[in-house]
NUDOLO-444587 format. One record per residue (C-alpha): residue number from 1; residue in one letter; y, z negated, x negated. Coordinates in steps of 0.02 Angstrom, whole numbers. Layout:
BEGIN
<rec n="NUM" res="A" v="Y" w="Z" u="X"/>
...
% end
This chain:
BEGIN
<rec n="1" res="X" v="5411" w="-5336" u="-6717"/>
<rec n="2" res="X" v="5490" w="-5245" u="-6566"/>
<rec n="3" res="X" v="5521" w="-5059" u="-6575"/>
<rec n="4" res="X" v="5703" w="-5008" u="-6606"/>
<rec n="5" res="X" v="5773" w="-4947" u="-6437"/>
<rec n="6" res="X" v="5854" w="-4789" u="-6503"/>
<rec n="7" res="X" v="5792" w="-4650" u="-6620"/>
<rec n="8" res="X" v="5847" w="-4659" u="-6797"/>
<rec n="9" res="X" v="5951" w="-4517" u="-6864"/>
<rec n="10" res="X" v="5913" w="-4455" u="-7038"/>
<rec n="11" res="X" v="5999" w="-4298" u="-7105"/>
<rec n="12" res="X" v="6036" w="-4234" u="-6929"/>
<rec n="13" res="X" v="5853" w="-4265" u="-6870"/>
<rec n="14" res="X" v="5798" w="-4398" u="-6748"/>
<rec n="15" res="X" v="5642" w="-4502" u="-6766"/>
<rec n="16" res="X" v="5556" w="-4645" u="-6674"/>
<rec n="17" res="X" v="5405" w="-4749" u="-6722"/>
<rec n="18" res="X" v="5244" w="-4728" u="-6623"/>
<rec n="19" res="X" v="5111" w="-4847" u="-6686"/>
<rec n="20" res="X" v="5098" w="-4822" u="-6875"/>
<rec n="21" res="X" v="5175" w="-4649" u="-6872"/>
<rec n="22" res="X" v="5353" w="-4578" u="-6858"/>
<rec n="23" res="X" v="5381" w="-4446" u="-6730"/>
<rec n="24" res="X" v="5525" w="-4323" u="-6735"/>
<rec n="25" res="X" v="5628" w="-4299" u="-6573"/>
<rec n="26" res="X" v="5722" w="-4140" u="-6533"/>
<rec n="27" res="X" v="5785" w="-4042" u="-6387"/>
<rec n="28" res="X" v="5732" w="-4096" u="-6215"/>
<rec n="29" res="X" v="5619" w="-4234" u="-6280"/>
<rec n="30" res="X" v="5766" w="-4312" u="-6371"/>
<rec n="31" res="X" v="5877" w="-4302" u="-6216"/>
<rec n="32" res="X" v="5740" w="-4384" u="-6107"/>
<rec n="33" res="X" v="5710" w="-4519" u="-6232"/>
<rec n="34" res="X" v="5894" w="-4562" u="-6242"/>
<rec n="35" res="X" v="5916" w="-4561" u="-6052"/>
<rec n="36" res="X" v="5764" w="-4670" u="-6030"/>
<rec n="37" res="X" v="5824" w="-4797" u="-6151"/>
<rec n="38" res="X" v="5985" w="-4806" u="-6055"/>
<rec n="39" res="X" v="5891" w="-4828" u="-5892"/>
<rec n="40" res="X" v="5954" w="-4658" u="-5828"/>
<rec n="41" res="X" v="5866" w="-4506" u="-5758"/>
<rec n="42" res="X" v="5917" w="-4325" u="-5775"/>
<rec n="43" res="X" v="5989" w="-4316" u="-5600"/>
<rec n="44" res="X" v="6096" w="-4473" u="-5625"/>
<rec n="45" res="X" v="6202" w="-4399" u="-5766"/>
<rec n="46" res="X" v="6388" w="-4366" u="-5719"/>
<rec n="47" res="X" v="6450" w="-4187" u="-5709"/>
<rec n="48" res="X" v="6631" w="-4166" u="-5756"/>
<rec n="49" res="X" v="6661" w="-3995" u="-5670"/>
<rec n="50" res="X" v="6603" w="-4033" u="-5492"/>
<rec n="51" res="X" v="6718" w="-4109" u="-5359"/>
<rec n="52" res="X" v="6694" w="-4157" u="-5181"/>
<rec n="53" res="X" v="6799" w="-4003" u="-5128"/>
<rec n="54" res="X" v="6668" w="-3890" u="-5212"/>
<rec n="55" res="X" v="6526" w="-3955" u="-5101"/>
<rec n="56" res="X" v="6453" w="-3865" u="-4951"/>
<rec n="57" res="X" v="6523" w="-3945" u="-4795"/>
<rec n="58" res="X" v="6371" w="-3880" u="-4695"/>
<rec n="59" res="X" v="6250" w="-3966" u="-4812"/>
<rec n="60" res="X" v="6344" w="-4129" u="-4801"/>
<rec n="61" res="X" v="6352" w="-4115" u="-4609"/>
<rec n="62" res="X" v="6163" w="-4080" u="-4603"/>
<rec n="63" res="X" v="6129" w="-4230" u="-4715"/>
<rec n="64" res="X" v="6233" w="-4340" u="-4602"/>
<rec n="65" res="X" v="6138" w="-4282" u="-4442"/>
<rec n="66" res="X" v="5970" w="-4308" u="-4525"/>
<rec n="67" res="X" v="6017" w="-4480" u="-4597"/>
<rec n="68" res="X" v="6081" w="-4536" u="-4426"/>
<rec n="69" res="X" v="5930" w="-4466" u="-4335"/>
<rec n="70" res="X" v="5808" w="-4554" u="-4453"/>
<rec n="71" res="X" v="5912" w="-4715" u="-4452"/>
<rec n="72" res="X" v="5917" w="-4714" u="-4640"/>
<rec n="73" res="X" v="6107" w="-4744" u="-4637"/>
<rec n="74" res="X" v="6216" w="-4834" u="-4514"/>
<rec n="75" res="X" v="6341" w="-4743" u="-4405"/>
<rec n="76" res="X" v="6481" w="-4831" u="-4498"/>
<rec n="77" res="X" v="6428" w="-4754" u="-4665"/>
<rec n="78" res="X" v="6397" w="-4582" u="-4586"/>
<rec n="79" res="X" v="6576" w="-4580" u="-4520"/>
<rec n="80" res="X" v="6653" w="-4616" u="-4694"/>
<rec n="81" res="X" v="6740" w="-4480" u="-4794"/>
<rec n="82" res="X" v="6629" w="-4373" u="-4904"/>
<rec n="83" res="X" v="6696" w="-4468" u="-5059"/>
<rec n="84" res="X" v="6648" w="-4638" u="-4984"/>
<rec n="85" res="X" v="6481" w="-4572" u="-4922"/>
<rec n="86" res="X" v="6434" w="-4511" u="-5091"/>
<rec n="87" res="X" v="6492" w="-4673" u="-5169"/>
<rec n="88" res="X" v="6387" w="-4772" u="-5045"/>
<rec n="89" res="X" v="6237" w="-4668" u="-5093"/>
<rec n="90" res="X" v="6268" w="-4714" u="-5277"/>
<rec n="91" res="X" v="6301" w="-4529" u="-5320"/>
<rec n="92" res="X" v="6468" w="-4561" u="-5408"/>
<rec n="93" res="X" v="6488" w="-4623" u="-5588"/>
<rec n="94" res="X" v="6668" w="-4673" u="-5622"/>
<rec n="95" res="X" v="6771" w="-4523" u="-5574"/>
<rec n="96" res="X" v="6626" w="-4396" u="-5584"/>
<rec n="97" res="X" v="6491" w="-4344" u="-5466"/>
<rec n="98" res="X" v="6310" w="-4352" u="-5529"/>
<rec n="99" res="X" v="6193" w="-4200" u="-5552"/>
<rec n="100" res="X" v="6101" w="-4247" u="-5394"/>
<rec n="101" res="X" v="6257" w="-4207" u="-5294"/>
<rec n="102" res="X" v="6271" w="-4032" u="-5367"/>
<rec n="103" res="X" v="6086" w="-4000" u="-5336"/>
<rec n="104" res="X" v="6090" w="-4063" u="-5156"/>
<rec n="105" res="X" v="6261" w="-4013" u="-5092"/>
<rec n="106" res="X" v="6337" w="-3875" u="-5198"/>
<rec n="107" res="X" v="6323" w="-3702" u="-5125"/>
<rec n="108" res="X" v="6268" w="-3634" u="-5297"/>
<rec n="109" res="X" v="6185" w="-3769" u="-5404"/>
<rec n="110" res="X" v="6116" w="-3643" u="-5525"/>
<rec n="111" res="X" v="6292" w="-3614" u="-5582"/>
<rec n="112" res="X" v="6274" w="-3782" u="-5669"/>
<rec n="113" res="X" v="6088" w="-3793" u="-5699"/>
<rec n="114" res="X" v="6000" w="-3630" u="-5727"/>
<rec n="115" res="X" v="5821" w="-3629" u="-5657"/>
<rec n="116" res="X" v="5850" w="-3790" u="-5561"/>
<rec n="117" res="X" v="5740" w="-3833" u="-5412"/>
<rec n="118" res="X" v="5700" w="-3984" u="-5307"/>
<rec n="119" res="X" v="5523" w="-4047" u="-5288"/>
<rec n="120" res="X" v="5490" w="-4178" u="-5153"/>
% end
């Protein structure tokens, strides 16, 4: 029998089966589990309170220069508006920008994600 794709809620607690045991999920582990089952990553979650006008124009300009220099993007995409560029980069979910945008292009990403850092 296949494992159930989502944790089971019982009296406000969440559990999943691992082999012959049941494991409780809470906090960050529960969040990671749910995102993973939906095929999402932490940085791909939409953020409702960040707009393109909040982003650092210098960071976006630097990205454009580097993307053009490395030939990772075409000049046509580079010349698009910020909104269309972010959409082409798959950094927009519906009407919201994703967390990755706030981390990469917002002048103060810790305003949204305390202790955030980028590891490449």
